[in-house]
C-alpha positions as CSV (number, residue, x, y, z in Angstrom):
1,X,0.0,0.0,0.0
2,X,1.4,3.4,-0.9
3,X,2.3,5.6,2.0
4,X,0.5,8.8,0.9
5,X,-2.5,10.1,-0.8
6,X,-6.3,10.2,-0.4
7,X,-7.8,6.7,-0.5
8,X,-11.3,5.2,-0.6
9,X,-11.5,3.0,2.5
10,X,-14.3,0.7,3.6
11,X,-14.5,0.0,7.3
12,X,-16.5,-3.2,7.9
13,X,-18.5,-2.9,11.1
14,X,-20.0,0.2,12.6
15,X,-19.5,-0.6,16.3
16,X,-17.3,1.5,18.6
17,X,-14.1,0.1,17.1
18,X,-15.3,0.7,13.5
19,X,-16.6,4.2,14.2
20,X,-13.4,5.3,16.0
21,X,-11.4,3.8,13.1
22,X,-13.4,5.6,10.5
23,X,-13.1,8.9,12.4
24,X,-9.3,8.7,12.6
25,X,-9.0,7.7,8.9
26,X,-11.2,10.6,7.9
27,X,-9.0,12.9,9.8
28,X,-6.2,11.9,7.5
29,X,-8.2,13.0,4.5
30,X,-9.4,9.7,3.2
31,X,-12.8,9.1,1.8
32,X,-14.3,6.6,4.2
33,X,-17.5,4.6,4.4
34,X,-18.8,2.3,7.1
35,X,-20.4,-1.0,6.0
36,X,-22.8,-2.7,8.3
37,X,-26.1,-4.6,7.9
38,X,-27.5,-2.9,11.0
39,X,-27.5,0.6,12.3
40,X,-24.2,2.0,13.8
41,X,-23.7,1.0,17.4
42,X,-26.5,-1.5,17.6
43,X,-24.3,-4.5,18.2
44,X,-22.1,-5.2,21.2
45,X,-21.3,-1.5,21.5
46,X,-25.0,-0.8,22.4
47,X,-25.2,-2.8,25.5
48,X,-21.9,-2.8,27.3
49,X,-21.2,-1.3,30.7
50,X,-20.1,2.0,29.1
51,X,-16.7,1.9,30.9
52,X,-13.4,3.3,29.6
53,X,-11.1,1.3,31.9
54,X,-7.5,1.7,31.1
55,X,-6.8,-0.6,34.0
56,X,-8.5,-3.6,32.4
57,X,-5.2,-5.4,31.6
58,X,-6.1,-8.7,33.2
59,X,-6.8,-11.5,30.7
60,X,-9.9,-13.6,31.2
61,X,-7.8,-16.8,31.2
62,X,-5.5,-16.7,34.3
63,X,-3.7,-19.5,36.2
64,X,-6.3,-21.6,37.9
65,X,-9.4,-20.0,36.4
66,X,-10.5,-23.4,35.1
67,X,-11.0,-24.5,38.7
68,X,-13.7,-21.9,39.1
69,X,-15.7,-23.0,36.0
70,X,-17.6,-26.0,37.6
71,X,-18.7,-23.8,40.5
72,X,-19.8,-21.0,38.2
73,X,-21.7,-23.3,35.9
74,X,-23.6,-24.9,38.9
75,X,-24.5,-21.5,40.4
76,X,-27.7,-20.0,38.9
77,X,-26.5,-16.6,39.9
78,X,-22.9,-17.3,38.6
79,X,-21.1,-15.2,36.0
80,X,-20.8,-18.0,33.5
81,X,-23.2,-20.3,31.7
82,X,-22.8,-22.8,28.9
83,X,-25.3,-24.3,26.4
84,X,-24.2,-27.9,26.5
85,X,-25.2,-28.4,22.9
86,X,-22.6,-25.9,22.0
87,X,-19.7,-27.6,23.9
88,X,-18.4,-29.6,20.9
89,X,-18.2,-26.4,18.8
90,X,-16.4,-24.4,21.4
91,X,-14.1,-27.1,22.8
92,X,-11.1,-26.2,20.6
93,X,-11.5,-22.5,21.8
94,X,-11.6,-23.6,25.4
95,X,-8.4,-25.7,25.0
96,X,-6.6,-22.6,23.7
97,X,-8.2,-20.5,26.5
98,X,-6.7,-22.8,29.2
99,X,-3.3,-22.8,27.4
100,X,-3.3,-19.0,27.4
101,X,-3.6,-18.8,31.1
102,X,0.0,-19.6,32.2
103,X,1.7,-17.1,34.5
104,X,4.3,-16.1,31.8
105,X,1.7,-15.6,29.1
106,X,-0.7,-13.7,31.4
107,X,2.0,-11.2,32.4
108,X,2.9,-10.7,28.7
109,X,-0.7,-10.2,27.8
110,X,-1.2,-7.6,30.5
111,X,1.9,-5.7,29.3
112,X,0.6,-5.8,25.7
113,X,-2.9,-4.5,26.7
114,X,-1.8,-1.5,28.9
115,X,-0.6,0.8,26.1
116,X,-3.7,-0.1,24.0
117,X,-6.0,0.8,26.9
118,X,-4.2,3.3,29.0
119,X,-4.7,6.4,26.8
120,X,-8.4,5.8,26.3
121,X,-10.0,8.7,28.2
122,X,-8.0,11.5,26.6
123,X,-8.4,9.9,23.1
124,X,-12.1,9.4,23.4
125,X,-12.5,12.9,24.8
126,X,-10.8,14.3,21.7
127,X,-13.2,12.4,19.4
128,X,-16.2,13.3,21.5
129,X,-15.2,17.0,21.6
130,X,-15.1,17.2,17.8
131,X,-18.5,15.6,17.7
132,X,-20.0,17.9,20.3
133,X,-20.5,15.0,22.7
134,X,-17.9,15.7,25.4
135,X,-20.6,15.8,28.1
136,X,-21.1,12.1,27.6
137,X,-17.6,11.3,28.8
138,X,-17.1,11.2,32.6
139,X,-13.9,10.5,34.5
140,X,-14.8,9.8,38.1
141,X,-13.1,6.5,38.5
142,X,-14.3,2.9,38.8
143,X,-14.9,1.1,42.1
144,X,-14.4,-2.6,42.7
145,X,-16.0,-4.1,45.8
146,X,-15.7,-7.3,47.7
147,X,-17.7,-9.1,50.4
148,X,-14.7,-10.7,52.1
149,X,-11.0,-10.6,52.4
150,X,-10.9,-14.0,50.9
151,X,-12.7,-12.9,47.7
152,X,-10.3,-10.0,47.3
153,X,-7.4,-12.4,47.8
154,X,-8.7,-14.5,44.9
155,X,-8.4,-11.5,42.7
156,X,-4.8,-10.9,43.9
157,X,-3.2,-11.6,40.6
158,X,-5.5,-9.2,38.8
159,X,-4.5,-6.4,41.1
160,X,-0.9,-7.4,40.9
161,X,-1.1,-7.1,37.1
162,X,-2.7,-3.7,37.2
163,X,-0.1,-2.3,39.6
164,X,2.8,-3.8,37.6
165,X,1.5,-1.9,34.6
166,X,1.3,1.5,36.3
167,X,-2.3,1.5,37.5
168,X,-2.7,3.5,40.7
169,X,-5.2,2.1,43.2
170,X,-6.8,3.6,46.4
171,X,-8.0,1.0,48.9
172,X,-11.0,1.5,51.3
173,X,-12.3,-0.5,54.3
174,X,-15.9,-1.0,55.0
175,X,-16.5,2.3,56.8
176,X,-14.7,4.3,54.1
177,X,-16.8,2.5,51.5
178,X,-20.0,3.7,53.1
179,X,-18.7,7.3,52.9
180,X,-17.5,6.9,49.4
181,X,-20.7,5.3,48.1
182,X,-23.6,5.3,50.6
183,X,-25.9,3.3,48.4
184,X,-23.8,0.2,48.7
185,X,-24.8,-2.9,50.7
186,X,-23.1,-3.2,54.1
187,X,-22.0,-6.7,53.0
188,X,-19.1,-5.2,51.2
189,X,-16.0,-4.9,53.4
190,X,-13.3,-3.9,50.9
191,X,-13.2,-1.5,48.0
192,X,-10.5,-0.5,45.5
193,X,-10.9,2.7,43.5
194,X,-9.1,3.2,40.1
195,X,-9.4,7.0,39.6
196,X,-8.0,7.0,36.0
197,X,-10.9,5.1,34.6
198,X,-13.9,6.8,33.0
199,X,-17.3,5.9,31.5
200,X,-19.9,7.2,29.1
201,X,-23.4,8.0,30.4
202,X,-24.8,6.9,27.1
203,X,-22.8,4.4,24.9
204,X,-25.3,4.4,22.0
205,X,-25.7,8.2,22.2
206,X,-21.9,8.6,22.0
207,X,-21.6,6.4,19.0
208,X,-24.5,8.1,17.3
209,X,-22.9,11.5,17.8
210,X,-19.6,10.2,16.4
211,X,-21.4,8.9,13.4
212,X,-23.2,12.2,12.9
213,X,-19.9,14.0,12.9
214,X,-18.4,11.4,10.5
215,X,-21.3,11.9,8.1
216,X,-21.1,15.7,8.4
217,X,-17.5,15.4,7.3
218,X,-18.4,13.4,4.1
219,X,-18.4,9.9,5.5
220,X,-20.9,7.4,4.2
221,X,-23.0,4.6,5.7
222,X,-23.6,1.5,3.5
223,X,-26.3,-0.8,4.7
224,X,-24.8,-4.2,3.6
225,X,-23.2,-7.3,4.8
226,X,-19.6,-7.8,3.7
227,X,-18.9,-11.3,2.3
228,X,-15.4,-11.2,0.8
229,X,-12.8,-9.3,-1.2
230,X,-11.5,-8.9,-4.7
231,X,-7.8,-8.5,-5.5
232,X,-5.5,-7.9,-8.4
233,X,-2.4,-9.7,-7.2
234,X,-2.0,-8.5,-3.7
235,X,-3.7,-5.2,-4.3
236,X,-7.3,-4.9,-3.0
237,X,-9.7,-3.5,-5.5
238,X,-13.2,-4.2,-4.0
239,X,-15.3,-5.5,-1.1
240,X,-18.0,-8.0,-2.0
241,X,-21.3,-7.5,-0.2
242,X,-24.8,-8.9,-0.3
243,X,-25.9,-5.8,-2.2
244,X,-23.1,-5.6,-4.7
245,X,-19.4,-4.7,-5.2
246,X,-17.8,-1.7,-3.5
247,X,-14.7,-0.4,-5.1
248,X,-12.0,0.4,-2.5
249,X,-8.3,1.1,-2.1
250,X,-8.1,-0.3,1.4
251,X,-10.4,-2.0,3.9
252,X,-10.6,-2.5,7.7
253,X,-12.2,-5.6,9.3
254,X,-14.0,-4.4,12.4
255,X,-16.9,-6.7,12.3
256,X,-16.7,-7.9,15.9
257,X,-18.0,-11.5,16.5
258,X,-18.7,-11.7,12.7
259,X,-15.1,-11.2,11.6
260,X,-14.0,-14.8,11.6
261,X,-15.2,-15.8,8.1
262,X,-13.8,-12.5,6.6
263,X,-10.4,-13.3,8.1
264,X,-10.6,-16.9,6.8
265,X,-11.3,-15.5,3.3
266,X,-8.0,-13.6,3.7
267,X,-6.0,-16.6,4.8
268,X,-6.1,-16.2,8.5
269,X,-7.7,-18.8,10.7
270,X,-8.4,-17.1,13.9
271,X,-9.9,-18.7,17.0
272,X,-12.6,-16.0,17.5
273,X,-15.6,-16.8,19.6
274,X,-18.6,-15.0,20.9
275,X,-19.1,-14.5,24.6
276,X,-22.7,-13.6,24.9
277,X,-23.2,-10.7,27.4
278,X,-26.4,-9.4,28.9
279,X,-27.6,-6.2,30.5
280,X,-30.6,-5.0,32.4
281,X,-31.7,-1.4,32.8
282,X,-33.9,0.1,35.4
283,X,-35.5,3.4,34.4
284,X,-35.8,6.0,37.2
285,X,-34.1,3.8,39.8
286,X,-34.8,4.5,43.5
287,X,-31.0,4.7,44.1
288,X,-27.9,4.7,41.9
289,X,-24.2,4.8,42.5
290,X,-22.2,7.9,41.6
291,X,-19.7,6.0,39.6
292,X,-19.5,2.5,38.0
293,X,-19.1,-0.3,40.5
294,X,-17.9,-3.8,39.8
295,X,-18.8,-6.6,42.1
296,X,-15.7,-8.7,42.5
297,X,-17.7,-11.9,43.4
298,X,-20.5,-11.7,40.9
299,X,-18.4,-10.3,38.0
300,X,-20.9,-7.7,37.0
301,X,-20.9,-3.9,36.8
302,X,-23.5,-1.3,37.8
303,X,-23.2,1.9,35.8
304,X,-25.3,5.1,36.2
305,X,-26.5,6.3,32.8
306,X,-28.7,9.0,31.3
307,X,-31.5,6.5,30.7
308,X,-31.3,4.7,34.0
309,X,-29.1,2.3,36.0
310,X,-27.5,-0.4,33.9
311,X,-26.3,-3.8,35.3
312,X,-24.0,-5.5,32.7
313,X,-22.0,-8.7,32.8
314,X,-22.2,-12.4,32.8
315,X,-20.8,-14.7,30.1
316,X,-22.8,-17.2,28.1
317,X,-21.2,-19.6,25.7
318,X,-23.8,-20.5,23.1
319,X,-22.6,-19.2,19.7
320,X,-24.1,-16.6,17.4
321,X,-27.3,-18.3,16.5
322,X,-29.0,-19.5,19.7
323,X,-31.9,-17.4,21.0
324,X,-31.2,-15.2,24.1
325,X,-31.8,-16.7,27.6
326,X,-33.4,-13.7,29.3
327,X,-33.0,-15.4,32.7
328,X,-29.4,-14.4,32.4
329,X,-30.4,-10.8,32.3
330,X,-32.9,-11.2,35.2
331,X,-30.0,-12.7,37.3
332,X,-28.4,-9.3,37.0
333,X,-31.4,-7.6,38.6
334,X,-31.2,-10.0,41.6
335,X,-27.5,-9.4,41.9
336,X,-28.0,-5.6,41.6
337,X,-30.6,-5.6,44.4
338,X,-28.0,-7.3,46.6
339,X,-25.5,-4.7,45.8
340,X,-27.8,-1.7,46.2
341,X,-30.4,-2.5,48.9
342,X,-32.2,0.8,48.3
343,X,-33.6,-0.6,45.0
344,X,-37.2,-1.7,45.2
345,X,-37.8,-5.4,45.5
346,X,-40.3,-5.2,42.6
347,X,-40.2,-3.0,39.5
348,X,-43.0,-2.4,37.0
349,X,-42.1,-4.2,33.7
350,X,-42.2,-0.9,31.8
351,X,-39.3,0.3,33.9
352,X,-37.1,-2.7,33.0
353,X,-35.4,-3.4,29.7
354,X,-33.1,-6.3,28.8
355,X,-30.5,-6.8,26.1
356,X,-28.1,-9.5,24.8
357,X,-25.1,-9.0,22.6
358,X,-22.0,-10.8,21.3
359,X,-18.5,-9.9,22.6
360,X,-15.9,-10.9,20.0
361,X,-13.4,-12.8,22.1
362,X,-10.0,-14.3,21.6
363,X,-8.7,-17.1,23.9
364,X,-5.7,-15.0,25.0
365,X,-7.8,-11.8,25.6
366,X,-5.8,-9.9,23.0
367,X,-7.5,-8.4,19.9
368,X,-6.4,-9.0,16.4
369,X,-4.8,-5.7,15.0
370,X,-2.6,-5.5,11.9
371,X,-2.4,-6.4,8.2
372,X,-4.1,-9.5,6.8
373,X,-2.1,-12.4,5.4
374,X,-3.4,-11.9,1.8
375,X,-2.7,-8.2,1.5
376,X,-1.5,-5.2,3.5
377,X,-4.5,-3.3,2.0
378,X,-6.8,-5.1,4.4
379,X,-6.2,-4.4,8.1
380,X,-7.7,-6.3,11.0
381,X,-9.2,-4.6,14.1
382,X,-11.4,-7.1,15.9
383,X,-11.6,-9.5,18.8
384,X,-11.5,-7.0,21.7
385,X,-13.6,-9.1,24.0
386,X,-14.5,-7.3,27.3
387,X,-12.5,-4.1,26.4
388,X,-14.0,-3.1,23.1
389,X,-15.2,0.4,24.2
390,X,-11.9,1.0,26.0
391,X,-9.6,-0.2,23.2
392,X,-11.5,1.4,20.4
393,X,-9.9,4.9,20.4
394,X,-6.3,3.6,20.3
395,X,-7.2,0.8,17.9
396,X,-8.6,3.3,15.4
397,X,-5.5,5.5,15.8
398,X,-3.3,2.4,15.1
399,X,-5.2,1.5,12.0
400,X,-5.0,5.1,10.6
401,X,-1.2,5.0,11.1
402,X,-0.9,1.7,9.4
403,X,-2.9,2.9,6.4
404,X,-0.8,6.0,6.2
405,X,2.4,4.1,6.3
406,X,3.3,5.6,9.7
407,X,4.8,3.6,12.5
408,X,2.1,2.3,14.9
409,X,2.1,4.3,18.2
410,X,2.5,1.2,20.2
411,X,3.9,-2.3,19.7
412,X,1.3,-4.3,17.9
413,X,3.3,-7.5,17.5
414,X,1.3,-9.3,20.3
415,X,-1.9,-8.6,18.3
416,X,-0.8,-10.2,15.0
417,X,-3.4,-12.5,13.4
418,X,-0.7,-15.1,12.7
419,X,0.1,-15.6,16.4
420,X,-2.0,-18.7,16.4
């Protein structure tokens, strides 16, 4: 790919990663269009916890995590569920997942993630400011709470990895927690506050404003599903979609959990899976925390938002096609009431909304960022798992630099598609 000049670039996928990527590319003067069969931001980006956590360097697979799986699967309120009919399909992924959880690999993965995630708040603020959406970005920190010293100790490696990678943490005992966040249950005895972290009060609203700015600057939205690519030698000439051929000079694959067949068409077999995540929203809640709070035992997050209080979390392994299990969302409501006793024991159904989406996850918790095997004209930016919102601003910046022939701002070797 030539290192200069205005190009026609198709960004496949209009979630947070795709929209940030399109925004940075547009800044470089390229003619950019977003390709998605759905409206921008209506996939995984719509329903996440809204957090910009530069501290989220801990991989999902850590030493000993497999020992927790049977307990989680047997607990109806646990953070993990598995559709047993899907086990044969996901078994190869789970084997890679366990292999990724060695001490040496986990420390390397955390080191790789920190420069991708650490600059998030200033970068997303910059994009939001241009879009007139800066009021949607908050930086008040993120609070992690535990019901016992033992449960905090179980997360000891996670906190070690954060501190090793420059994350500053303030610790609170039970009494200090009450002062910091009076809405919390008195069952919590320890809290850790990461002040650098931020959140958005409206994830879909933020993406919508970024897209509005993108279109105002000449960007296009193409309602289509990308199916493959056309090349002349190693030079990309078009993206094939279900509505026709789109001529391009370069393309970026940001299709989240739907990126696997596109990568396969480009010669990269990546072990991408979907972790199905749920959220539940309470409109006009009786109480709400001031900042996002993560329950260290239940592995869910409560985030105050413009449209209500959002409880987000849980992992369900069931693939892309199975219908939602809305009981997984209802579990979040029960967990949330334990966290915040001031919430009513019953809520009218019209005040409750539920959602399910597909996190695009890799077994080593590292995304795929960099050129495809077939051509440097096609760049990957997918597989961000639990940190898609957080990683999106820097991912977009990296892609723009690669397209322009500039050195990437961070080391992207750990994110190479060929690492498997």
